[in-house]
NUDO-192384 format. One record per atom (N, C-alpha, C, O): atom name; x, y, z. Coordinates in steps of 0.02 Angstrom, whole numbers. Layout:
+------+--------+--------+--------+
: atom :      u :      v :      w :
+------+--------+--------+--------+
:   CA :      X :      Y :      Z :
...
+------+--------+--------+--------+
This chain:
+------+--------+--------+--------+
: atom :      u :      v :      w :
+------+--------+--------+--------+
:    N :     41 :    -60 :      0 :
:   CA :      0 :      0 :      0 :
:    C :     43 :     63 :      0 :
:    O :     19 :    118 :    -14 :
:    N :    108 :     56 :     15 :
:   CA :    153 :    114 :     14 :
:    C :    153 :    147 :    -54 :
:    O :    157 :    208 :    -60 :
:    N :    149 :    106 :   -106 :
:   CA :    150 :    132 :   -174 :
:    C :     94 :    183 :   -186 :
:    O :    103 :    231 :   -224 :
:    N :     37 :    172 :   -154 :
:   CA :    -21 :    215 :   -164 :
:    C :    -24 :    273 :   -114 :
:    O :    -68 :    316 :   -120 :
:    N :     20 :    274 :    -66 :
:   CA :     19 :    326 :    -14 :
:    C :     23 :    396 :    -45 :
:    O :     65 :    409 :    -88 :
:    N :    -21 :    440 :    -22 :
:   CA :    -21 :    509 :    -45 :
:    C :    -54 :    521 :   -112 :
:    O :    -55 :    578 :   -136 :
:    N :    -79 :    469 :   -143 :
:   CA :   -112 :    477 :   -208 :
:    C :   -185 :    493 :   -199 :
:    O :   -219 :    463 :   -157 :
:    N :   -211 :    540 :   -238 :
:   CA :   -282 :    558 :   -235 :
:    C :   -324 :    502 :   -266 :
:    O :   -380 :    489 :   -245 :
:    N :   -296 :    470 :   -317 :
:   CA :   -331 :    416 :   -352 :
:    C :   -280 :    367 :   -378 :
:    O :   -227 :    387 :   -403 :
:    N :   -293 :    303 :   -371 :
:   CA :   -247 :    252 :   -395 :
:    C :   -286 :    189 :   -415 :
:    O :   -342 :    179 :   -392 :
:    N :   -255 :    149 :   -456 :
:   CA :   -286 :     87 :   -479 :
:    C :   -236 :     30 :   -470 :
:    O :   -176 :     39 :   -477 :
:    N :   -262 :    -28 :   -456 :
:   CA :   -220 :    -87 :   -449 :
:    C :   -258 :   -149 :   -470 :
:    O :   -319 :   -146 :   -480 :
:    N :   -223 :   -203 :   -477 :
:   CA :   -253 :   -267 :   -494 :
:    C :   -238 :   -316 :   -438 :
:    O :   -180 :   -327 :   -421 :
:    N :   -289 :   -346 :   -411 :
:   CA :   -281 :   -396 :   -358 :
:    C :   -284 :   -465 :   -391 :
:    O :   -334 :   -482 :   -422 :
:    N :   -231 :   -503 :   -383 :
:   CA :   -228 :   -569 :   -414 :
:    C :   -248 :   -622 :   -363 :
:    O :   -234 :   -616 :   -303 :
:    N :   -281 :   -673 :   -387 :
:   CA :   -302 :   -728 :   -344 :
:    C :   -250 :   -783 :   -343 :
:    O :   -190 :   -770 :   -348 :
:    N :   -273 :   -844 :   -337 :
:   CA :   -228 :   -901 :   -334 :
:    C :   -195 :   -913 :   -402 :
:    O :   -221 :   -894 :   -454 :
:    N :   -138 :   -945 :   -400 :
:   CA :   -100 :   -960 :   -461 :
:    C :   -111 :  -1031 :   -482 :
:    O :   -122 :  -1076 :   -441 :
:    N :   -109 :  -1042 :   -547 :
:   CA :   -111 :  -1109 :   -575 :
:    C :    -44 :  -1120 :   -609 :
:    O :    -27 :  -1085 :   -657 :
:    N :     -6 :  -1168 :   -585 :
:   CA :     60 :  -1182 :   -614 :
:    C :     58 :  -1244 :   -658 :
:    O :     22 :  -1292 :   -642 :
:    N :     95 :  -1243 :   -712 :
:   CA :     98 :  -1303 :   -755 :
:    C :    136 :  -1358 :   -719 :
:    O :    176 :  -1345 :   -674 :
:    N :    124 :  -1420 :   -740 :
:   CA :    160 :  -1476 :   -709 :
:    C :    235 :  -1472 :   -723 :
:    O :    276 :  -1488 :   -680 :
:    N :    252 :  -1450 :   -783 :
:   CA :    322 :  -1441 :   -803 :
:    C :    332 :  -1368 :   -823 :
:    O :    285 :  -1337 :   -849 :
:    N :    391 :  -1341 :   -812 :
:   CA :    404 :  -1272 :   -834 :
:    C :    393 :  -1265 :   -909 :
:    O :    408 :  -1311 :   -947 :
:    N :    368 :  -1208 :   -930 :
:   CA :    358 :  -1195 :  -1001 :
:    C :    418 :  -1155 :  -1026 :
:    O :    435 :  -1102 :   -999 :
:    N :    450 :  -1180 :  -1078 :
:   CA :    507 :  -1145 :  -1108 :
:    C :    481 :  -1105 :  -1167 :
:    O :    462 :  -1134 :  -1218 :
:    N :    479 :  -1039 :  -1161 :
:   CA :    451 :   -998 :  -1215 :
:    C :    483 :  -1011 :  -1283 :
:    O :    448 :  -1009 :  -1334 :
:    N :    547 :  -1025 :  -1285 :
:   CA :    580 :  -1037 :  -1349 :
:    C :    555 :  -1100 :  -1383 :
:    O :    560 :  -1107 :  -1444 :
:    N :    527 :  -1147 :  -1344 :
:   CA :    500 :  -1208 :  -1375 :
:    C :    429 :  -1196 :  -1401 :
:    O :    404 :  -1235 :  -1442 :
:    N :    397 :  -1143 :  -1379 :
:   CA :    329 :  -1128 :  -1402 :
:    C :    327 :  -1077 :  -1459 :
:    O :    287 :  -1082 :  -1505 :
:    N :    371 :  -1028 :  -1455 :
:   CA :    369 :   -972 :  -1502 :
:    C :    434 :   -966 :  -1540 :
:    O :    487 :   -955 :  -1511 :
:    N :    429 :   -974 :  -1606 :
:   CA :    488 :   -967 :  -1649 :
:    C :    517 :   -896 :  -1641 :
:    O :    481 :   -847 :  -1644 :
:    N :    582 :   -893 :  -1631 :
:   CA :    616 :   -828 :  -1626 :
:    C :    599 :   -790 :  -1562 :
:    O :    603 :   -729 :  -1561 :
:    N :    579 :   -825 :  -1509 :
:   CA :    560 :   -792 :  -1447 :
:    C :    617 :   -750 :  -1420 :
:    O :    675 :   -773 :  -1416 :
:    N :    601 :   -688 :  -1401 :
:   CA :    647 :   -644 :  -1366 :
:    C :    609 :   -612 :  -1309 :
:    O :    554 :   -587 :  -1320 :
:    N :    636 :   -614 :  -1249 :
:   CA :    600 :   -584 :  -1193 :
:    C :    586 :   -510 :  -1206 :
:    O :    631 :   -474 :  -1228 :
:    N :    526 :   -487 :  -1192 :
:   CA :    511 :   -416 :  -1203 :
:    C :    550 :   -373 :  -1153 :
:    O :    564 :   -395 :  -1097 :
:    N :    567 :   -313 :  -1173 :
:   CA :    604 :   -267 :  -1130 :
:    C :    557 :   -230 :  -1082 :
:    O :    579 :   -202 :  -1032 :
:    N :    493 :   -231 :  -1097 :
:   CA :    444 :   -198 :  -1055 :
:    C :    386 :   -246 :  -1045 :
:    O :    390 :   -291 :  -1003 :
:    N :    334 :   -239 :  -1083 :
:   CA :    278 :   -285 :  -1082 :
:    C :    250 :   -286 :  -1153 :
:    O :    264 :   -242 :  -1193 :
:    N :    211 :   -336 :  -1167 :
:   CA :    174 :   -337 :  -1229 :
:    C :    114 :   -381 :  -1219 :
:    O :    113 :   -425 :  -1176 :
:    N :     63 :   -370 :  -1259 :
:   CA :      2 :   -409 :  -1255 :
:    C :     12 :   -474 :  -1294 :
:    O :     44 :   -474 :  -1347 :
:    N :    -16 :   -529 :  -1268 :
:   CA :    -15 :   -592 :  -1304 :
:    C :    -69 :   -591 :  -1358 :
:    O :   -123 :   -563 :  -1348 :
:    N :    -54 :   -623 :  -1414 :
:   CA :   -106 :   -631 :  -1465 :
:    C :   -153 :   -687 :  -1442 :
:    O :   -136 :   -725 :  -1397 :
:    N :   -210 :   -692 :  -1472 :
:   CA :   -258 :   -746 :  -1456 :
:    C :   -225 :   -814 :  -1467 :
:    O :   -234 :   -860 :  -1427 :
:    N :   -188 :   -820 :  -1521 :
:   CA :   -154 :   -884 :  -1537 :
:    C :   -103 :   -901 :  -1482 :
:    O :   -100 :   -958 :  -1461 :
:    N :    -64 :   -852 :  -1461 :
:   CA :    -13 :   -864 :  -1408 :
:    C :    -47 :   -884 :  -1343 :
:    O :    -24 :   -929 :  -1308 :
:    N :   -101 :   -850 :  -1327 :
:   CA :   -137 :   -864 :  -1265 :
:    C :   -165 :   -935 :  -1265 :
:    O :   -161 :   -971 :  -1215 :
:    N :   -193 :   -956 :  -1321 :
:   CA :   -219 :  -1025 :  -1327 :
:    C :   -163 :  -1076 :  -1321 :
:    O :   -172 :  -1128 :  -1289 :
:    N :   -106 :  -1062 :  -1352 :
:   CA :    -49 :  -1108 :  -1350 :
:    C :    -26 :  -1117 :  -1278 :
:    O :    -13 :  -1174 :  -1257 :
:    N :    -20 :  -1064 :  -1241 :
:   CA :      0 :  -1068 :  -1170 :
:    C :    -55 :  -1104 :  -1130 :
:    O :    -40 :  -1145 :  -1087 :
:    N :   -118 :  -1088 :  -1144 :
:   CA :   -174 :  -1119 :  -1109 :
:    C :   -175 :  -1195 :  -1117 :
:    O :   -195 :  -1230 :  -1070 :
:    N :   -153 :  -1220 :  -1174 :
:   CA :   -149 :  -1292 :  -1184 :
:    C :   -103 :  -1324 :  -1134 :
:    O :   -116 :  -1380 :  -1110 :
:    N :    -49 :  -1291 :  -1117 :
:   CA :      0 :  -1318 :  -1069 :
:    C :    -28 :  -1318 :   -998 :
:    O :     -3 :  -1355 :   -956 :
:    N :    -77 :  -1277 :   -985 :
:   CA :   -109 :  -1275 :   -920 :
:    C :   -172 :  -1316 :   -918 :
:    O :   -205 :  -1321 :   -866 :
:    N :   -191 :  -1346 :   -975 :
:   CA :   -252 :  -1385 :   -978 :
:    C :   -314 :  -1341 :   -978 :
:    O :   -368 :  -1364 :   -959 :
:    N :   -307 :  -1278 :   -999 :
:   CA :   -362 :  -1231 :   -997 :
:    C :   -399 :  -1227 :  -1064 :
:    O :   -454 :  -1201 :  -1067 :
:    N :   -368 :  -1251 :  -1117 :
:   CA :   -398 :  -1248 :  -1183 :
:    C :   -407 :  -1319 :  -1209 :
:    O :   -359 :  -1358 :  -1212 :
:    N :   -467 :  -1335 :  -1227 :
:   CA :   -481 :  -1402 :  -1253 :
:    C :   -464 :  -1404 :  -1327 :
:    O :   -476 :  -1357 :  -1364 :
:    N :   -436 :  -1461 :  -1347 :
:   CA :   -421 :  -1472 :  -1418 :
:    C :   -486 :  -1485 :  -1456 :
:    O :   -529 :  -1522 :  -1431 :
:    N :   -494 :  -1456 :  -1515 :
:   CA :   -555 :  -1472 :  -1555 :
:    C :   -554 :  -1544 :  -1577 :
:    O :   -501 :  -1573 :  -1591 :
:    N :   -613 :  -1574 :  -1579 :
:   CA :   -618 :  -1645 :  -1599 :
:    C :   -621 :  -1653 :  -1674 :
:    O :   -625 :  -1710 :  -1699 :
+------+--------+--------+--------+
Protein backbone atom coordinates (compact mmCIF):
# COMPACT_ATOMS: atom_id res chain seq x y z
CA UNK A 1 0.00 0.00 0.00
CA UNK A 2 3.06 2.27 0.28
CA UNK A 3 3.01 2.64 -3.48
CA UNK A 4 -0.42 4.30 -3.28
CA UNK A 5 0.37 6.52 -0.29
CA UNK A 6 -0.42 10.18 -0.89
CA UNK A 7 -2.23 9.54 -4.17
CA UNK A 8 -5.63 11.16 -4.69
CA UNK A 9 -6.63 8.33 -7.03
CA UNK A 10 -4.94 5.04 -7.90
CA UNK A 11 -5.72 1.74 -9.58
CA UNK A 12 -4.40 -1.75 -8.99
CA UNK A 13 -5.07 -5.34 -9.89
CA UNK A 14 -5.63 -7.92 -7.17
CA UNK A 15 -4.56 -11.39 -8.27
CA UNK A 16 -6.04 -14.56 -6.87
CA UNK A 17 -4.55 -18.03 -6.67
CA UNK A 18 -2.00 -19.19 -9.21
CA UNK A 19 -2.22 -22.19 -11.51
CA UNK A 20 1.20 -23.64 -12.27
CA UNK A 21 1.95 -26.06 -15.09
CA UNK A 22 3.20 -29.52 -14.18
CA UNK A 23 6.45 -28.82 -16.05
CA UNK A 24 8.07 -25.44 -16.68
CA UNK A 25 7.16 -23.89 -20.03
CA UNK A 26 10.13 -22.91 -22.15
CA UNK A 27 9.03 -19.95 -24.30
CA UNK A 28 11.61 -20.75 -26.98
CA UNK A 29 9.99 -24.16 -27.49
CA UNK A 30 6.57 -22.56 -28.05
CA UNK A 31 7.37 -19.44 -30.04
CA UNK A 32 9.76 -19.34 -32.97
CA UNK A 33 12.31 -16.55 -32.52
CA UNK A 34 11.20 -15.84 -28.93
CA UNK A 35 12.95 -12.88 -27.33
CA UNK A 36 12.00 -11.67 -23.85
CA UNK A 37 10.22 -8.31 -24.05
CA UNK A 38 12.08 -5.34 -22.59
CA UNK A 39 8.88 -3.96 -21.09
CA UNK A 40 5.56 -5.70 -21.65
CA UNK A 41 3.49 -6.74 -24.59
CA UNK A 42 0.05 -8.18 -25.10
CA UNK A 43 -0.30 -11.84 -26.09
CA UNK A 44 -2.12 -12.63 -29.30
CA UNK A 45 -5.15 -14.92 -29.12
CA UNK A 46 -3.08 -17.67 -30.73
CA UNK A 47 -0.27 -17.29 -28.16
CA UNK A 48 -2.74 -17.29 -25.29
CA UNK A 49 -4.38 -20.49 -26.55
CA UNK A 50 -0.99 -22.16 -27.00
CA UNK A 51 -0.01 -21.36 -23.40
CA UNK A 52 -3.48 -22.39 -22.19
CA UNK A 53 -2.99 -25.84 -23.68
CA UNK A 54 -0.01 -26.36 -21.39
CA UNK A 55 -2.18 -25.49 -18.40
CA UNK A 56 -5.04 -27.70 -19.56
CA UNK A 57 -7.25 -24.61 -19.95
CA UNK A 58 -7.96 -24.96 -23.66
CA UNK A 59 -9.61 -28.04 -25.06
CA UNK A 60 -8.43 -29.44 -28.36
CA UNK A 61 -11.09 -29.44 -31.10
CA UNK A 62 -12.36 -32.91 -31.98
